[in-house]
N, C-alpha and C positions, 0 to 999 in steps of 0.2 A: 674411747679417746680420753686421754687425761686432760683435765682442765685445771688451770691455775686460778685459785681464788683471786678476786679483784684486789683485796687487801695485800695479798702477797705480791701481786704485780707492782703495786705502788712501792713497796719496800725494796723489791729487787731493782726497780727503775732508779730509785735513789741510790741504791748500792752501786749500780753500774755507772752512775755518774762519776764515781771515784776512778773510772777509767781515764779521766783527765790526768790522773797522777801517774807520771812516767818514771822510769828508772834513771834518775839523774842524781849525782852527788853534789853537795855544796861545800865549798870551803869556808863560807861566811855565814853569818846569821841569816835566817830566812826572812826576807823582806818582800812581801807580796806586791805584785803589779795589779792584780785584780782581786777585789773583795766583793762578795755577795753577802749582804746582811739582811736577816729576816726578823720580823717582829716576834715578840714573845707569843707563846702558845695562847695565853689568855686573850691577848689582843687579836690574834687571828681568829679565835673562836668567836669573839664578839663581832668581828667583821662578818664572819660567815653567818652568824645568826641575823645580823642586820640585812644582809643581801638575801638570805632565805626568806625573811619576812617580806621583803620588798617584792619578791617574785612568788609569794604564796606558799612557801615551804619553810616556815619558821623553825621546824624541828631538825633541819639538816645538820646544824652544829652538834646537837646531841647524838644524832645518828652516826656522825663521823667519829665522835668520841667512843661510841659503843663499838664501832668497827676496830678502833685501836685496842680497846679492851679485849676483844675476842682474839686479836692477832698476837697478843703478848701474854697469853695464858692467864688472863685476868689481872695482870699487874698494871696494865695501862701506863699511866704517866707518873707512877709513884716516885721515880727517881729523876724525873725531868722537871727542872725548875720552870714552872709555868710563867714566871714573871720576867725572865731574862731573854734577851735576843740571842740568836744563834746564826751560824752562817758558814761561809767557806772562803778560804784565801788561796790564791794561785800565783805562781811565779812563772814568768816566761824566760827561760834560760837563753843566754846569748849563743850557746854552742850550735844550736840548730833551730833558727827562728822559724823557718818554713814548717818544720815538723811540729813546733810548739803551737803555731797559729792554727794548724789543722786539728788540734784537739788534745795533744799530749803535753800537758803542763803539770809540773809537780805542785802539789797542793795538799790542803788539809781541811777536814771538817772540824768545826769548833762547836761543841754541843754543851748545853747547860745541864749536864748530868751530874748528880751528886753522889752516886754510888756506881762505880764501873762494873763490879762483879754482878750486881743485881740487874743492871742494864743488859749485860751480855746474856744473862739467864733469860731475861724477858724476850729477847729477839732470837734466841737459839732456834726456835721452831721455824723461823723465816730464813735465816742465813747459815745455820749450822753452829756446832759447838765451838767454844773458844778454848785455846790452850795457852798457858803462860810460857813464853819463850825466854823471858828474862825478868828480873825483878820489876814488877809493875807493868810489864808490857805483854799484851795478849794478842794472839793471832787468830783470825777467823778466816777460813778458806771455803768460800762458797763454791759449789760445783761449777767447773769449767771457767772459773774466774781467778784472777790474781788475788793472793791473800791480802787482807787488810789488817793493819796493826792499830791497836787501841792503847791509850795510856791516860791516866789521870794527871792533870796538871792544875794544882790549886783547886779552884771551884769549877773546873771545866774538864771535859773529856775530849781528847783529840783523836781523829781517825785518819789514817793515810795509808797509801799502798807502798810507801817507801819508808822503811824502818829508820834509815839514817836521818831522815828529816826530823824525827822526834827530838833528837838532842839539839837541834838548831832552833827550836821554837822558844819563845820567851817564857819565863816562868808563869806569866799571866797571859795565856793565849787570847783572852777576851780583848786585849788591847789591839789585836790585829783588826778587830771589827770597828774600832773607834774611828770617827771622822767620816764614816760612810753616810751618816744622816739618820739620827734616831727618830726623826719625825715621820719617816716613811715605813710602811708595812714591808716593802721589798725595795732594796736599793742595790744597784750595780755600780761599782766605782772602779774606774781604770786610771791608774797612776801613770798617765801617758808620758810625763816628763822623765820618769825614772826608767822607762823602757830602753833596751838597747837600740842604738840608732837604726840598725838593720830592721828591727821589729817596727819602729815608727814608720820607716819608709815602706815596708810591706803593707802595713795597715792603710796608709794613705793611697798606695797604688790599688789596693783592693777596693777602697771606697770609690776611687775614680772609675774603675772598670764597671762596677755595679751601677753607678749613677748614669754613666754613658750608655750602657747596654739597656737601661730601663727607660731611655728617652723614646717612648712610643706615643704617637699622637692618639689621643682619646677620640672616640666617635663623636663626642659632643664638643670637641675643641676645634676652633677654626685654625686655618693655616697661620694667621697672624698671631693668635694666642700661642700656638705651638712654637713659633719662631721666638717669641718673647721668653717663653719658659726655657727653651733650649739655650738662649743667650744667658738667662739667669743662672742656669746650672753651670755653664762654662765659666761665668764670672765667679761663682761660688767656689768651683774647683781651683781656679787660679788663685783665689784668696787662701784656700787650704794649702796649696803648694807653697805659697810665699810665707805663711805664718805658722805652720804646724809645729815648728821647732820651739815656739814660745808657749805652747800649751802645757799646762801643768797637770790638771786632772779633768776627766770626763765622768759624769755621774748621771744615771737615770734612776729616778725614784718614783714609786707608786704608793699611794695611800688612800684608804677609805676614811673619809672624814665624817664620822657618824653624827657629830654635833651639827655640822652644816648640811648633812644629808647629801654628800657629794663624793665623787671620786676624782682624784687629781694625779697627773703625771707631770714630772718636771725633767727637763734635760738641762744640765748645768755644765758650764765650761769655765775653767779658771786658767789664768796664765801665770807664768813664773814670776816670783817676786822680783821687782826691780827691772822688769822687762819693758820694752817700748810699748807692748800691748797693755801693760798695767797703766802706764802713763796716759795712753789714749782713752782707756776706760774711765779714768778719773774725770774726764771731760763730761761724763754723763752721770748725773746724780738725781735720783727720783725726788719729787717734791709732792707735798699734799695738794691734791686737786681741788680747785674751787667747785668743780662740777661733779664730784663723785656721787652725790646723792640724786643726780638725775636718774640713776638706775632705779630709784624708788617709783618713778613714773612709768615703769614697765615698758621701755621701748623695745621694739622687735630687734633692733640692731643698735649697739652702742660702741663707738670706736673713739678712743681718747688717748691722750698723752699728757703727762705732767712731769717735766724733767728740766733740770738746770743744765744748760749747755754752754760750752765755751770753745775757743780755739778753732781749729780747722773744721770741726763738724758744722758750726754755724755758717762758716764761709762756703762750705760745700752745698748747703741748702740754698743759700743765696744764688750760687751759680746754677744749681738745678732749676730754680724758679726762672732764671733768665733764659735758660734753654727752652723751657716750656713756653715762655712768653713768645719767643721767636717762632716756635712751631705753630702756636695758636694764631699769630699774626699772619704767617704764611698761609694757613688754611683759610683765613678770612679773605685773603686776596683772590681766592678761587670763585667768589661770588661774581656773577655777571653784572649786577647792578652796583655802580660805583658809590651811590649813596649808601647802599647797604654795607658795602665794604668799609666805608668810612665810619659808619655807625658801629659795626662790629669791632673794628680795630680800636676805636676809642674805648669801647666797653672792656676789651681785653686789657688794654694798658691800665685802666683804672683798677681792674680786678687784680692784676699782678702788682701794682703799686701797693694796694692794700695788703696783699699776702706778704710782700717783702717787708712791709712795716711790721706785721705780726712776727715775722721770722727774725727780726732784729732783737726781739726781747730776750734777755738772758734766761728767763724762765718760760718754757713752752708749756702752756696750760690751756688745752682746748679739747673739745669733744665734738663728735658728729653723732646725732641720734636720729633714728628713723622709726616711725610708728606706721604700721601697715594694715591696721584694722579697717575693713571696708566702712566707708562713711566717715572715718576720722584719720585718714593718712596725713602724715606730716614729716618733713625733714627739718632738722634744726642743727645749727652750728653755733658754738659759743666759745669765746676765747678771752683770756686776760690780755690786756695791752696797756702800755703807758702812754700811747699816742693814738688818737682816733681821727686825725686829720684826713688821712687817705681813705679811711672807711666812710667818712661823711661825703667825700667827693665821689666815691663809688656809688653810694645811695642816690646822690643827685643825678649821676649819669644813668643809673637804671631807670629812674623816674623819667628822665628826658627821652630815653630810648623807647619805653613802652607807650609814652604819649604819642609818639610818631607812628605807632602801629594802630591804625583806626579799628582794625578787626578785633583787637583785644578789649576795646571799650574800657580802657583803664580808668580807674578812679584813684587818684593819688591823694593821700591824706597825710601830709607831713606834720610832725609834732602833734600826733593825735592825742597823746596823753603823757603824763610823767609819773614814774614809779620811783620814789626816792630820788637818786641822782641820775636815773636812766630815762632818757626821752624815747618814746615809742613812735614809730612811723609805720604806715601801712599803705599798700597798693593792692587794689582788688582788680582782677583780670577775668574776663570772660573767655571760656575755651572757644577758639575759633570754629566756625561751622565746618571748615575744610580740614580740620585737624585729623591726622591719621589715627585710627582707633578711638575716635571721639566717643563713640557709644560706650566702649569699655571703660574709658577714663571717667566719663560722667557717672557711670554705675559705681565705679570704685570710690570716687570722691563723694558720691551722694548728692552732688549739686553741680551746676554748670559754671561755677566760679572758683578761681584759685586765689588764695590770699598770700601775699608776700608781706613780711613784717620784719622790722628791725628794732632792737633796743640798744641804744648807744649811751654808755655812761663814761665817767672820767677814766676808768681803768678796765672796762670790759665792753664787749660787743656780743650781741646775740642776733642771729639771722634765722628766719624760719620761712618755710613755704609749704602750703597745703591747706588744710581745713582748720579753722579756729587758731590761726598762727599767733595772733595777739594773746589769746587766752593761755596758750602753752608757754609763751615767753614770760607771762606773769607768774605762772606756776613755777618756772625755773628760778625766777628772781626771789620768790618767797621761800625757797628751800633753805633751811638753816645749814650752816657749815658743818661738815662732818667732824666727829670727834675721834676718828680712827687714829691709831698709833702711827709711828714712823712708817711711811710707805716703802714698799719694795718694788712696785711695778713702775716701769718706765712708760709702757704703753699697754693697751688692752683692747680686745675686741670681743664683745659678748653678743651672741645671736640666740634668738628665740626661734627654734626650728619651725614650729607650727605656723607662726606668722609669716615667715619667709615663704613657706610652702604655699600658703593661701594666696600670697601675692603672685607666685608662679602660676597658680591656677587662673587668675584673672588675665594675665598677660602672655601666657604660653600659647603656642600654636595649637589650634584645634586638632585633637586626635593624635598629637605627638606623644612619644613615649615619655619625654620629660614632663609634660603636663599631666599625664596619667599618674606618674610616680608622685608628682607634687600633690595631686588630689588625694592619693592614698595616704601620704604622710600627713597632710592637713586633717584628714578625717580621723586618723589614728590619734593625732595630737589633741583633737577636741574631746576625745573620750577619756583623756588622762585626768582631767580636773586640776592639773598643775602645769605650769609652763615647762617646756623641755628646752633647757638652756645649755649652751656650750660657750666656754670662755677660753680664749687664747691670749697669753700675755707675755711680755718681755720683762724679765726680772733682773734685779741687780743682786749679786752676791759678792762677798769679799774677793777682790781681784778677778771678777768675772761677771758673766751674764748667764741668764737662763731663759729657756722657753718653756712656759707652763701651759697645760691644757686641763680644764676642769669641766666635768659634766655633772649636772645636778640629778636629783632623784627622778625628775620627770623625763630627762633624756634617757636614763637607764631603762625606765619602763617603756618608753617609746621604741627603743631598740628591740626589746623583748616582743612587743606587739607586732612590729614589722617582721620580725623573724618568724613568729608563729603564723602570721598571715601570708608570709612569703611575698610581701608587698613589693620588694625591690629585687629585681633580678641582678645577679652578679654582672658587673661590667669591668672591662680592663681599667685598672687604676694606674695612671702614670707615676713614675718615680717622682716623689716630691722634690722640688727644688729647695733652695735655702729659704730660711725665713726672710721675707722682704724687709728691706730697710724701712725705717719710719717713713710713712707716706707723706706726700705733699698735702698740706691742709686742704680741706674741701673747697671746691670752687676752681681748682686747677684741673684743666683737661688732661686725661692720661695721654702719654706719648702715642702718636699714631704710627710711629716708625718702629721697625723691629729692633733697633739698637737698644742695648740695655747696659747702662753704666751706673755703678754705685759710686758714691763719693770716695775718693782715694784715701781719705783719713779713716774711713770705716773699713774699707776693703783691704787696706795695706797698713795696719797700725804699726808694723815693725819698721817702716821706713822713717 
């Protein structure tokens, strides 16, 4: 039985990808709709060496280069410029959109090759001999495949299956790769706004079909959660249907950041210049966060936003808060004890008055942090505000409420201390004897008491609940302002996987599959020696927004350990819905009804 060497399979596989190039003729200059740009060879080799060292195989980059050397008759990369990017450009012709989207698109490879003849000689053993069919144009005919034409253009070599395409390429083909994002190791860019209208419609319909077909309820998902996700997907698709004609470009970029020892993926969307979508996006501008250095205190979860808002977006948040207030008041009425109903409704009103006051600020600058280490759990919310009247009223109402609950044995300590211009308040509560899961809670806290604390200054407020809440507020107040450059993140969510898993072990159902998985993840995370972190963020880019995800070195190692141990069994993964709108600040109860509505100014920017 004849076996094909692995190296040959790689080259042939790349070669077959030229099957995307179909037999179409163009009357105009080649203008690609799709560009795939790849980092230079030196950059990719450095990434491979880093990843290999991370996973215990630091020599993998050299081994790969040796494989290239053997496959090219010892010539290796002598004529390949190791410092330049390379890639591919494709065009979707209007003549037959359905055929184009199925894979047959005219296109060209753009290679940083300095000597075409020497390059063809080097790959002759893999793809066959080349013949010159006209001045400077060479044809290679792999067995059972369409011929491929090569030509030198300036500092580049181009390769395509359509010979006529060569004369329509620019004198500097490298310009076709520009704008795709040189900061990424691999980037895919779709010039959606330049697509034929039929292609735009076909892509949108395909997206709708796949998302609707993928709406399957997960085993761990409740009926209520599934209904909300289903409604979110439907809202997202309605937004796509209304606004896709204003989209300019879509890009997906991947990079290995060796300096930060992390891997990052970004999804970027831009809108057409002068569009209503661009005007709506101008209402969101990232600001430097007062609380960015809270990350140095190593919370298990950190969720924040720092953005300047104006216009309909701020009004939509106010209306959303009022809807949540009505829902919370309605739920409070379900209590049988009328005194309890009155107490809860008063607390709800004071809470939403405070949240509405914060939402009125032109700059939203707040964070929610959670520490889950047993014996030291704590939740903390901090925000900048120009008015603290409603916050102080809320604090007084909380004190009044807990004092009426004798089983809490509340100790109220108003104006406990002053730190600069910030006044600190504290309430200490005993965990009631009849509290459900009291034993687990006491074990997790390391004590039978919960501390509520607040720090209120002239322009900021910090609320905390858990263990040593006052001490944590002081730590936050003592953090120096960040010296970061101009920010690009509108909001961010950072999670330390091991800490979240450990909390799942404490409060998960005994012998449940989810608890067992959490225990395996927590155990694997402890062995790493470094935190395993994941960050998801909303970014601003010129005329658009982006969704970024970043995993650190610890997270990469954790994935490898879990795969090796087969700690997590595959489970059906539901089709992800859209990225949620910026959440309501902490303290607001999530909607209890299945209805899901996003603010019209965000969901329908073209109106």
